[in-house]
DOTISE-280055 format. One record per residue (C-alpha): residue in one letter; x, y, z. Coordinates in pm, whole numbers, padded with zeros to 5 digits, always signed. Each point is the difference from the previous one (the first is absolute). Example, Ala and Ser with C-alpha at 12.3 -4.5 7.8 and 13.67 -1.06 7.14 Angstrom:
<sites>
A+01230-00450+00780S+00137+00344-00066
</sites>
This chain:
<sites>
X+23210+12144+04252X+00263+00285+00124X+00163-00063+00343X-00115+00359+00055X-00359-00023+00223X-00040+00356-00079X+00049-00007-00384X-00220+00232-00162X-00049+00309+00242X+00270+00169-00185X-00296+00161-00193X-00104+00114+00331X+00357+00155+00042X+00083-00295+00250X+00261-00126-00147X+00233-00020+00277X-00200-00317+00222X+00180-00264-00162X+00198-00040+00363X-00302-00034+00226X-00052-00349+00159X-00358-00073+00113X+00059-00126+00307X+00338+00160+00075X-00122+00135+00304X-00165-00287+00171X+00340-00223-00163X+00216+00274+00231X-00218-00058+00303X+00033-00325+00024X+00383-00002-00061X+00016+00260+00249X-00197-00211+00254X+00183-00323-00073X+00350+00224+00053X-00156+00083+00335X-00100-00333+00101X+00332-00161-00111X+00266+00248+00054X-00099+00246+00214X+00222+00329+00052X-00088+00043+00410X+00164-00198+00219X-00173-00131+00330X+00228+00185+00234X-00113+00287-00193X-00377-00062+00054X+00023-00031+00359X-00032+00214+00279X+00042+00051+00356X-00342+00003+00203X+00004+00068+00388X-00190-00173+00254X-00058+00036+00374X+00016-00374+00125X-00323-00072+00227X+00175-00239+00222X+00320+00209+00101X-00057+00319-00122X+00267+00040-00203X+00002+00174-00358X+00179-00210-00279X-00001+00014-00347X-00106-00235-00282X+00018-00038-00372X-00280+00086-00188X-00052+00001-00382X-00104+00295-00179X-00314-00018-00248X+00018+00072-00339X+00285-00187-00206X-00095-00324+00133X-00200-00129-00252X-00241-00327+00092X+00108-00232-00289X-00220-00308+00104X-00200-00197+00260X+00035-00360+00121X-00276-00215+00062X+00014+00050+00373X+00004+00389-00063X+00385+00062+00065X+00050+00317-00202X+00322+00023-00203X+00171+00303-00077X+00247+00124-00273X+00270+00114+00223X-00102-00050+00407X-00128-00277+00142X-00211+00151+00216X-00077-00273+00249X+00341+00040+00120X-00077+00360+00156X-00345-00113+00168X+00121-00098+00344X+00081+00261+00259X+00248-00074+00241X+00169+00196+00356X+00337-00079+00021X+00022+00112+00348X-00252-00247+00158X-00108-00243-00265X-00351+00090-00058X-00079-00084-00341X-00330+00023-00227X-00113+00002-00348X-00071+00369-00101X-00405-00040+00026X+00031-00115+00369X+00242+00217+00141X-00112+00131+00313X-00293-00123+00043X+00067-00233+00286X-00162-00034+00336X+00233+00126+00327X-00037-00417+00055X+00125-00072-00325X+00308+00237+00032X+00032-00174+00320X+00021-00330-00139X+00266+00148-00276X+00176+00139+00268X+00048-00306+00224X+00066-00265-00261X+00227+00224-00265X+00110+00340+00122X+00185-00212+00306X+00227-00184-00238X-00019+00225-00294X+00374+00074-00130X-00062+00264-00244X-00014-00006-00378X+00148+00174-00263X-00134+00351-00119X+00313+00124-00213X-00128-00208-00298X-00012+00242-00320X-00261-00251-00138X-00157-00340+00144X+00146-00319-00184X-00299-00290+00010X+00219-00159+00319X-00046+00324+00173X-00331+00083-00088X-00059-00403+00130X+00116+00016+00307X-00211+00316+00075X-00299-00169-00120X+00108-00300+00233X+00007+00216+00324X-00337+00167-00088X-00156-00351+00015X+00169-00052+00325X-00130+00273+00091X-00371-00083-00094X+00041-00315+00123X+00098+00114+00363X-00264+00266+00008X-00238-00253-00092X-00129+00234-00306X-00286-00086-00210X+00027-00319-00179X-00080+00207-00326X+00349+00218+00059X+00217-00268+00087X-00121-00197-00336X+00076+00340-00239X+00374-00002+00163X+00046-00384-00082X-00164+00077-00378X+00260+00299-00034X+00335-00190+00116X-00140-00255-00292X-00002+00290-00231X+00341+00086+00117X+00098-00348-00032X-00129-00008-00378X+00160+00341-00048X+00334-00112+00114X-00020-00308-00228X-00098+00232-00285X+00286+00252-00002X+00282-00265+00085X+00328+00087-00159X+00085-00227-00286X+00324-00076+00118X-00121-00141+00307X+00139-00330+00108X-00247-00289-00022X-00260+00256-00094X-00276-00294-00082X+00069-00131+00322X-00046+00315+00185X-00319+00094-00218X-00131-00343+00154X+00111+00058+00362X-00228+00359-00052X-00312-00164-00159X-00007-00265+00305X+00034+00317+00233X-00262+00190-00152X-00261-00282-00032X+00037-00029+00394X-00065+00344+00034X-00285-00022-00255X-00167-00273+00180X+00034+00192+00340X-00148+00277-00182X-00319-00215-00117X-00046-00127+00347X-00003+00344+00174X-00230+00135-00289X-00237-00298+00046X-00020+00080+00359X-00051+00365-00035X-00291-00073-00242X-00190-00124+00293X+00089+00236+00243X+00055+00351-00105X-00227+00223-00174X+00086+00200-00351X+00199+00151-00126X+00270-00248+00093X+00367+00110-00082X-00138+00328-00171X-00186-00299-00247X-00369+00032-00049X-00187-00331+00054X+00054-00128-00353X+00379+00103-00062X+00049-00188+00296X-00200-00285-00090X+00186-00025-00281X+00339+00002+00127X-00082-00193+00257X-00110-00303-00307X+00311+00042-00179X+00225-00067+00318X-00257-00299+00060X+00098-00105-00356X+00367+00043+00062X-00019-00205+00320X-00196-00260-00211X-00312+00022+00214X-00212+00022-00357X-00346-00088+00154X-00015+00312+00230X+00173+00216-00281X-00296-00086-00255X-00251+00084+00272X+00146+00338+00074X+00002+00034-00417X-00339-00046-00030X-00130+00204+00285X+00214+00247-00201X-00133-00035-00340X-00368-00030+00081X-00049+00292+00247X-00196+00259-00158X+00259+00270+00213X+00353-00134-00141X+00186+00224-00225X+00001-00139-00370X+00384+00016+00040X+00020-00198+00315X-00230-00256-00166X+00208-00027-00318X+00325-00071+00205X-00233-00270+00227X-00102-00182-00385X+00387+00016-00070X+00040-00157+00336X-00265-00243-00080X+00167-00115-00355X+00343-00023+00198X-00135-00261+00247X-00149-00194-00291X+00362-00047-00148X+00138-00080+00296X-00235-00270+00123X+00012-00160-00381X+00400-00013-00003X-00072-00239+00306
</sites>
């Protein structure tokens, strides 16, 4: 048989079809997508811009780095719902910090404090705050980590809802995971560094789990922008990561048997149930 898939069309006057490939267009799309994910031509700095905020505590205007939408493409999602992108780790840029007084919060909570909460921040943080570098062109993982730690300190002293504190802990865990995944290969004692980062990540995971578990009993949905079943799934996954399998399986069952949970979150819950089975069977 001839290698030319279009042999015979010559009689119809279409003798120049031999170079056509059946799936050429799809091949090109896949190649372009792979190239975009593996070797982004756009740098992290190029995807950032300065956004001006007014501090709800001291009243001063300040700027913080924000990610431009469009070129930063989602490539995967971890089991605990951490999104991974091809160019910029978005977690690094979701914390707003006033460099003058030390007020700090996740973007979703910025400026939503009561006067009493602001007073507590002023008394316990601003009175001791020595400033933070605001001139960086990008935030390294270490710089982002400090910013989130400051946000957690703010949340604790102002007696924020358990969910807010837990969500900050979860994002601190994500930052440590991102740092581990992006360590330069020439890092000295790289495996030891990764092991230590993993330990720190686990501490924040367990804190996030405890906070979400308390929030589930006290707060109404949506919580941290999540609907009930997304929140239950995330808490179930954090319970699994904390080896609290009984609670995790109970939440998974609540999701799977619900008539209101979306099919996608039910599928995630089923996958999580299988993961727990595998972990238990290894013991």
